C-alpha positions as a Markdown table, in Angstrom:
| # | Residue | x | y | z |
|---|---|---|---|---|
| 1 | Met | 0.0 | -0.2 | -0.2 |
| 2 | Ala | 3.0 | 2.0 | 0.7 |
| 3 | Thr | 4.1 | 1.8 | -2.5 |
| 4 | Gln | 0.9 | 3.2 | -4.2 |
| 5 | Thr | 0.7 | 6.3 | -1.8 |
| 6 | His | 4.1 | 7.3 | -3.0 |
| 7 | Gly | 3.4 | 6.7 | -6.9 |
| 8 | Ala | 0.3 | 9.1 | -6.5 |
| 9 | Glu | 2.3 | 11.5 | -5.0 |
| 10 | Ala | 4.7 | 11.4 | -8.1 |
| 11 | Ala | 1.9 | 12.1 | -10.3 |
| 12 | Leu | 0.9 | 14.9 | -8.5 |
| 13 | Asp | 4.2 | 16.2 | -8.4 |
| 14 | Ala | 4.6 | 15.8 | -12.3 |
| 15 | Ala | 1.6 | 17.5 | -12.9 |
| 16 | His | 2.5 | 20.4 | -10.9 |
| 17 | Gly | 5.8 | 20.6 | -12.5 |
| 18 | Ala | 3.9 | 20.4 | -16.0 |
| 19 | Ala | 1.9 | 23.6 | -15.0 |
| 20 | Ala | 5.0 | 25.3 | -13.3 |
| 21 | Ala | 6.5 | 24.9 | -17.1 |
| 22 | His | 3.6 | 26.4 | -18.9 |
| 23 | Gly | 3.4 | 29.3 | -16.4 |
| 24 | Thr | 0.1 | 28.7 | -15.0 |
| 25 | Glu | 1.3 | 28.3 | -11.4 |
| 26 | Gly | -1.6 | 27.1 | -9.7 |
| 27 | Ala | -4.3 | 29.4 | -11.4 |
| 28 | Thr | -7.7 | 28.0 | -10.7 |
| 29 | Gly | -11.0 | 28.7 | -12.1 |
| 30 | Met | -12.0 | 30.2 | -15.4 |
| 31 | Pro | -9.7 | 32.1 | -17.8 |
| 32 | Gln | -12.7 | 33.7 | -19.2 |
| 33 | Leu | -12.9 | 35.5 | -15.7 |
| 34 | Asp | -9.5 | 36.2 | -14.9 |
| 35 | Leu | -9.1 | 40.4 | -15.2 |
| 36 | Ser | -5.8 | 40.5 | -16.5 |
| 37 | Thr | -7.5 | 39.3 | -19.7 |
| 38 | Phe | -10.7 | 41.2 | -20.0 |
| 39 | Pro | -9.0 | 44.2 | -22.3 |
| 40 | Asn | -8.2 | 41.2 | -24.9 |
| 41 | Gln | -11.4 | 39.7 | -24.8 |
| 42 | Ile | -13.0 | 42.9 | -25.2 |
| 43 | Phe | -11.2 | 43.5 | -27.9 |
| 44 | Trp | -12.0 | 40.5 | -30.0 |
| 45 | Leu | -15.7 | 40.7 | -28.7 |
| 46 | Leu | -15.8 | 44.2 | -30.6 |
| 47 | Val | -13.9 | 43.1 | -33.7 |
| 48 | Thr | -16.4 | 39.8 | -33.6 |
| 49 | Leu | -19.4 | 41.7 | -33.5 |
| 50 | Val | -18.2 | 44.6 | -36.2 |
| 51 | Val | -17.5 | 41.8 | -38.3 |
| 52 | Ile | -20.7 | 40.1 | -37.7 |
| 53 | Tyr | -22.5 | 43.5 | -38.4 |
| 54 | Phe | -20.8 | 44.0 | -41.7 |
| 55 | Val | -21.5 | 40.3 | -42.8 |
| 56 | Leu | -25.2 | 40.6 | -41.7 |
| 57 | Ser | -25.7 | 44.2 | -43.1 |
| 58 | Lys | -23.7 | 43.8 | -46.4 |
| 59 | Leu | -24.7 | 39.9 | -47.2 |
| 60 | Ala | -27.2 | 38.6 | -45.1 |
| 61 | Leu | -30.1 | 41.3 | -44.8 |
| 62 | Pro | -30.1 | 42.6 | -48.2 |
| 63 | Arg | -30.4 | 38.7 | -49.6 |
| 64 | Ile | -33.5 | 38.1 | -47.1 |
| 65 | Ser | -34.8 | 41.3 | -47.5 |
| 66 | Ala | -34.6 | 40.7 | -51.4 |
| 67 | Val | -36.6 | 37.2 | -50.9 |
| 68 | Leu | -39.1 | 39.1 | -48.8 |
| 69 | Ala | -39.8 | 41.7 | -51.5 |
| 70 | Asp | -39.8 | 38.8 | -54.2 |
| 71 | Arg | -42.4 | 36.7 | -51.9 |
| 72 | Ser | -44.5 | 39.9 | -51.2 |
| 73 | Gly | -44.8 | 40.9 | -55.1 |
| 74 | Thr | -45.2 | 36.9 | -55.9 |
| 75 | Ile | -48.3 | 37.0 | -52.9 |
| 76 | Met | -49.4 | 40.6 | -54.5 |
| 77 | Asn | -49.6 | 38.9 | -57.9 |
| 78 | Asp | -51.3 | 35.8 | -57.3 |
| 79 | Leu | -54.1 | 37.9 | -55.0 |
| 80 | Ala | -54.3 | 40.2 | -58.2 |
| 81 | Ala | -54.5 | 37.0 | -60.7 |
| 82 | Ala | -57.0 | 35.4 | -58.1 |
| 83 | Glu | -59.4 | 38.6 | -58.0 |
| 84 | Glu | -59.1 | 38.2 | -61.9 |
| 85 | Leu | -60.2 | 34.9 | -62.0 |
| 86 | Lys | -62.8 | 35.3 | -59.2 |
| 87 | Leu | -64.1 | 38.3 | -61.8 |
| 88 | Lys | -63.9 | 35.9 | -65.0 |
| 89 | Ala | -65.9 | 33.2 | -62.9 |
| 90 | Arg | -68.2 | 35.5 | -62.0 |
| 91 | Asp | -69.0 | 36.6 | -65.9 |
| 92 | Ala | -68.4 | 32.7 | -66.9 |
| 93 | Gln | -71.3 | 32.0 | -64.1 |
| 94 | Ala | -73.6 | 34.9 | -65.4 |
| 95 | Ala | -73.1 | 34.1 | -69.0 |
| 96 | Tyr | -73.7 | 30.5 | -68.1 |
| 97 | Asn | -77.2 | 31.3 | -66.3 |
| 98 | Gln | -78.1 | 33.5 | -69.4 |
| 99 | Ala | -77.0 | 30.9 | -71.9 |
| 100 | Leu | -79.2 | 28.4 | -69.6 |
| 101 | Asn | -82.5 | 30.6 | -69.5 |
| 102 | Asp | -82.0 | 31.3 | -73.4 |
| 103 | Ala | -81.9 | 27.2 | -73.9 |
| 104 | Arg | -85.0 | 27.3 | -71.2 |
| 105 | Ala | -86.8 | 30.1 | -73.4 |
| 106 | Glu | -86.0 | 28.4 | -76.7 |
| 107 | Ala | -86.7 | 24.5 | -75.6 |
| 108 | Gly | -90.1 | 26.4 | -74.2 |
| 109 | Arg | -90.7 | 27.5 | -77.9 |
| 110 | Ile | -89.6 | 24.7 | -79.6 |
| 111 | Val | -92.2 | 22.7 | -77.6 |
| 112 | Ala | -95.3 | 25.5 | -77.9 |
| 113 | Gln | -94.2 | 25.3 | -81.7 |
| 114 | Thr | -94.4 | 21.6 | -81.7 |
| 115 | Arg | -97.7 | 21.4 | -79.8 |
| 116 | Ala | -99.0 | 23.7 | -82.5 |
| 117 | Gly | -98.1 | 21.6 | -85.4 |
| 118 | Ile | -99.5 | 18.6 | -83.6 |
| 119 | Gln | -102.3 | 20.2 | -83.2 |
| 120 | Ala | -103.1 | 21.1 | -86.9 |
| 121 | Asp | -101.9 | 17.7 | -87.7 |
| 122 | Leu | -104.2 | 16.2 | -85.2 |
| 123 | Asp | -107.2 | 18.8 | -86.3 |
| 124 | Ala | -106.3 | 17.8 | -90.1 |
| 125 | Ala | -106.6 | 13.8 | -89.0 |
| 126 | Ile | -110.0 | 14.3 | -87.2 |
| 127 | Ala | -111.2 | 16.8 | -90.0 |
| 128 | Lys | -110.1 | 13.9 | -92.4 |
| 129 | Ala | -111.6 | 10.9 | -90.1 |
| 130 | Asp | -114.6 | 13.0 | -90.0 |
| 131 | Ala | -115.0 | 13.4 | -93.9 |
| 132 | Glu | -114.3 | 10.2 | -94.0 |
| 133 | Ile | -116.9 | 8.9 | -91.6 |
| 134 | Ala | -119.7 | 11.4 | -93.3 |
| 135 | Ala | -118.7 | 9.8 | -96.6 |
| 136 | Lys | -119.2 | 6.3 | -95.0 |
| 137 | Thr | -122.5 | 7.5 | -93.2 |
| 138 | Ala | -123.9 | 8.5 | -96.0 |
| 139 | Glu | -123.0 | 5.7 | -98.1 |
| 140 | Ser | -124.1 | 3.3 | -95.2 |
| 141 | Glu | -127.5 | 5.0 | -95.2 |
| 142 | Ala | -128.0 | 4.9 | -98.8 |
| 143 | Ala | -127.2 | 1.2 | -98.8 |
| 144 | Ile | -129.5 | 1.1 | -95.8 |
| 145 | Ala | -132.1 | 2.6 | -97.9 |
| 146 | Glu | -131.4 | 0.4 | -100.4 |
| 147 | Ile | -131.7 | -2.5 | -98.5 |
| 148 | Arg | -135.1 | -0.7 | -96.8 |
| 149 | Ala | -136.7 | -0.2 | -100.6 |
| 150 | Gly | -135.3 | -3.7 | -101.4 |
| 151 | Ala | -136.5 | -5.2 | -98.0 |
| 152 | Leu | -140.1 | -3.7 | -98.6 |
| 153 | Glu | -140.6 | -4.7 | -102.3 |
| 154 | Asn | -139.4 | -8.5 | -101.1 |
| 155 | Val | -142.1 | -8.0 | -98.2 |
| 156 | Thr | -144.7 | -6.4 | -100.5 |
| 157 | Ala | -143.9 | -9.3 | -103.2 |
| 158 | Val | -144.0 | -12.0 | -100.2 |
| 159 | Ala | -147.4 | -10.3 | -98.6 |
| 160 | Lys | -149.0 | -10.3 | -102.1 |
| 161 | Asp | -148.2 | -14.0 | -102.6 |
| 162 | Thr | -149.5 | -15.1 | -99.2 |
| 163 | Ala | -152.6 | -12.8 | -99.8 |
| 164 | Ala | -153.1 | -14.5 | -102.9 |
| 165 | Glu | -152.2 | -18.2 | -101.2 |
| 166 | Leu | -154.8 | -17.4 | -98.3 |
| 167 | Val | -157.6 | -16.1 | -100.3 |
| 168 | Ala | -157.4 | -19.5 | -102.5 |
| 169 | Ala | -157.0 | -21.3 | -99.4 |
| 170 | Phe | -160.0 | -19.8 | -97.8 |
| 171 | Gly | -161.4 | -20.7 | -101.0 |
| 172 | Gly | -162.4 | -17.4 | -102.5 |
| 173 | Thr | -160.9 | -15.9 | -105.6 |
| 174 | Ala | -159.1 | -12.6 | -105.6 |
| 175 | Asp | -157.6 | -10.5 | -108.5 |
| 176 | Ala | -154.2 | -9.7 | -108.7 |
| 177 | Ala | -155.9 | -5.8 | -108.1 |
| 178 | Thr | -157.5 | -6.0 | -105.1 |
| 179 | Ile | -154.9 | -8.0 | -103.7 |
| 180 | Asp | -152.3 | -5.4 | -104.4 |
| 181 | Ala | -154.4 | -2.4 | -103.2 |
| 182 | Ala | -155.0 | -4.4 | -99.7 |
| 183 | Val | -151.3 | -5.0 | -99.2 |
| 184 | Ser | -150.6 | -1.8 | -100.3 |
| 185 | Gln | -152.6 | -0.2 | -98.0 |
| 186 | Arg | -151.6 | -2.3 | -94.8 |
| 187 | Val | -148.1 | -1.3 | -95.5 |
| 188 | Lys | -148.4 | 2.3 | -95.9 |
| 189 | Gly | -150.2 | 2.0 | -92.3 |
């Protein structure tokens, strides 16, 4: 153990010897707080601040202000373009609404015109059908009158033959003129 103690003391003496060689003879504490180095530190602080000021004022800040000016210009241009597009959109909407109203009016006019045309065609077809019906009715009435006349003649002929047969069956004799007169009187009412 004694050898360990002597070894630590030797290392401590060597460290003191190295510190003495560097000229710091046991100075303890932070070198920034050493009053003997304050003027040197203040000088280099001022030099650094002046250099930073010139670098910032001549290089960095003009670039930053140019970028900000460009951004501001771009934003203003974009806002102006957006306003212009908004106005164009309103105009387009108004034009669309006008075209839609015109199309609806045109569609209404076409519907009315088509209805009128269909009604005219319908009226013409109805008139033609009425004329055909009237012609058929007249034709049918003529045919019915002809059939009636033919039927009346046939009924009269049958009635005359039947009357002649009845008179003969009852044992009488009748001439054709008497039978014709009797049948004609009965047919008339």
